[in-house]
C-alpha positions as CSV (number, residue, x, y, z in Angstrom):
1,M,-0.8,-11.0,3.4
2,V,-3.2,-9.7,6.0
3,I,-6.3,-11.0,4.1
4,V,-4.7,-14.4,3.5
5,T,-3.6,-14.7,7.1
6,G,-7.2,-13.8,8.1
7,V,-8.4,-16.6,6.0
8,L,-6.0,-19.0,7.6
9,A,-7.2,-17.8,11.1
10,S,-10.7,-18.8,10.1
11,E,-9.6,-22.4,9.6
12,G,-9.1,-23.2,13.2
13,R,-6.2,-25.5,12.6
14,F,-3.8,-22.6,12.9
15,R,-3.2,-20.7,16.1
16,I,-3.7,-17.3,14.7
17,H,-5.8,-14.8,16.6
18,V,-7.5,-12.2,14.4
19,E,-7.0,-9.5,17.0
20,L,-3.2,-10.2,17.1
21,L,-3.1,-10.2,13.3
22,A,-4.9,-6.8,13.2
23,L,-2.5,-5.5,15.9
24,A,0.5,-6.6,13.8
25,A,-0.9,-5.1,10.6
26,L,-1.7,-1.9,12.5
27,T,1.8,-1.7,14.0
28,G,3.6,-2.2,10.7
29,S,1.3,0.1,8.7
30,F,1.4,2.9,11.4
31,F,5.1,2.9,12.0
32,G,6.1,2.5,8.4
33,D,3.9,5.5,7.4
34,Q,5.2,7.5,10.3
35,L,8.8,6.8,9.1
36,Y,7.9,7.8,5.5
37,Y,6.2,11.0,6.8
38,Y,9.3,12.1,8.6
39,I,11.5,11.3,5.6
40,G,9.2,13.4,3.5
41,R,9.4,16.3,6.0
42,K,13.1,16.2,6.1
43,Y,14.3,15.1,2.6
44,G,11.1,15.2,0.6
45,A,11.7,17.7,-2.3
46,P,15.1,16.3,-3.4
47,L,13.7,12.7,-3.3
48,L,10.8,13.6,-5.5
49,K,13.2,14.8,-8.2
50,R,14.6,11.3,-8.4
51,W,11.2,9.8,-9.5
52,P,9.9,12.0,-12.3
53,S,7.6,9.1,-13.5
54,L,5.5,9.5,-10.4
55,S,4.7,13.2,-11.2
56,G,1.0,12.6,-12.2
57,R,0.2,10.7,-9.0
58,I,2.2,13.1,-6.9
59,D,0.6,16.2,-8.4
60,W,-2.9,14.8,-7.7
61,A,-1.9,13.8,-4.2
62,F,-0.5,17.3,-3.4
63,E,-3.7,18.9,-4.6
64,T,-5.8,16.5,-2.5
65,V,-3.8,16.8,0.7
66,N,-3.8,20.6,0.4
67,R,-7.5,20.7,-0.2
68,S,-8.5,18.2,2.6
69,P,-5.6,16.8,4.6
70,A,-7.7,14.8,7.1
71,I,-9.7,13.0,4.4
72,F,-6.6,12.3,2.4
73,I,-4.7,10.8,5.4
74,L,-7.7,8.7,6.4
75,S,-8.2,7.4,2.9
76,F,-4.8,7.0,1.1
77,R,-4.4,3.4,2.2
78,W,-7.3,2.5,-0.1
79,I,-6.1,4.3,-3.2
80,Y,-4.0,2.1,-5.5
81,G,-1.0,3.9,-6.9
82,V,-0.9,6.6,-4.3
83,R,-0.6,4.4,-1.2
84,N,3.2,4.1,-1.3
85,V,4.0,7.8,-1.8
86,A,1.3,9.4,0.2
87,P,3.1,9.6,3.6
88,F,6.0,11.4,1.8
89,I,3.6,13.8,0.2
90,V,1.9,14.5,3.5
91,G,5.3,15.2,5.1
92,I,6.4,17.5,2.3
93,A,3.0,19.3,2.4
94,G,3.7,20.3,6.0
95,V,0.8,18.7,7.8
96,P,1.4,19.1,11.5
97,R,3.1,16.2,13.2
98,V,0.5,15.6,15.9
99,K,-2.4,15.8,13.4
100,Y,-0.7,13.2,11.2
101,L,0.1,11.0,14.1
102,I,-3.5,10.8,15.3
103,L,-5.1,10.5,11.8
104,N,-2.5,7.9,10.7
105,F,-3.2,5.8,13.8
106,I,-7.0,5.9,13.2
107,A,-6.5,5.1,9.5
108,A,-4.1,2.2,10.2
109,A,-6.5,0.8,12.8
110,I,-9.4,0.9,10.4
111,W,-7.4,-0.6,7.6
112,A,-5.8,-3.4,9.7
113,H,-9.1,-4.5,11.2
114,S,-10.9,-4.3,7.9
115,F,-8.3,-6.6,6.2
116,A,-7.8,-9.0,9.1
117,W,-11.5,-9.5,9.9
118,G,-12.4,-9.3,6.2
119,G,-10.0,-12.2,5.5
120,F,-11.4,-14.1,8.5
121,F,-15.0,-13.8,7.4
122,M,-14.1,-14.4,3.8
123,G,-12.4,-17.7,4.9
124,R,-15.6,-18.7,6.8
125,K,-17.8,-18.0,3.7
126,L,-15.4,-19.8,1.4
127,E,-15.5,-22.8,3.7
128,E,-19.3,-22.7,3.7
129,W,-19.6,-22.3,-0.1
130,L,-16.6,-24.4,-1.3
131,G,-15.7,-26.8,1.6
132,E,-12.1,-28.1,1.1
133,S,-12.0,-26.6,-2.4
134,K,-11.5,-23.2,-0.7
135,W,-7.7,-24.0,-0.6
136,F,-7.7,-24.0,-4.4
137,V,-9.4,-20.6,-4.5
138,L,-7.0,-19.3,-1.9
139,G,-4.0,-20.7,-3.8
140,G,-5.2,-19.2,-7.0
141,F,-5.7,-15.8,-5.3
142,I,-2.1,-16.0,-3.9
143,L,-0.7,-16.9,-7.3
144,F,-2.7,-14.1,-8.9
145,M,-1.3,-11.6,-6.4
146,I,2.3,-12.8,-6.9
147,G,1.8,-12.6,-10.7
148,F,0.4,-9.1,-10.3
149,G,3.4,-8.0,-8.2
150,V,5.9,-9.5,-10.6
151,F,4.2,-7.9,-13.6
152,G,4.2,-4.5,-11.8
153,A,7.9,-4.8,-10.9
154,M,8.8,-5.8,-14.4
155,R,6.8,-3.0,-15.8
156,G,8.4,-0.5,-13.5
157,R,11.8,-1.8,-14.3
158,A,11.1,-1.5,-18.0
159,K,10.1,2.1,-17.6
160,S,13.2,3.0,-15.6
161,V,15.7,1.6,-18.2
162,P,16.9,4.5,-20.4
163,K,16.3,3.9,-24.1
164,P,19.4,3.9,-26.2
165,V,20.1,7.0,-28.2
166,E,20.4,6.5,-31.9
167,P,23.6,8.0,-33.3
168,A,23.0,10.9,-35.6
169,E,23.7,10.4,-39.3
170,P,26.9,12.0,-40.5
171,V,26.4,15.3,-42.3
172,Q,27.6,15.1,-45.9
């Protein structure tokens, strides 16, 4: 959404200021991750038991956060598959609150500005290269992302449905 909105901001027809877009993205990312961090600190271990399918990603994340918490906090937004559970992991791992608050803010600011300004400059380049056809490319990108999200949701749902147990054959 941030990238697409950045592209729309580059158009000029829409009253979207890239700095306000970055501020909105920073705010949502920062406060959401702070909330998940505190949930992880308070309720983390019992919640992890509810999602055994995440164990591979979670084990890797625990190892990484214990080895280098600052690098992990600054980079987890960029790691597909870890992004959603990382704040819980950091909270469970016991990273100090103030340290997480500062590093989370820095990481959210870098991420928000990268995506907002990245979308803005991508929109400018698409306009330069494709002219009015850039809307077809942008529409295709949006449809691709929606399809990717639906596929991921369906795949996750299929994994969470328990398989029926075959009845045992009667003993003769």
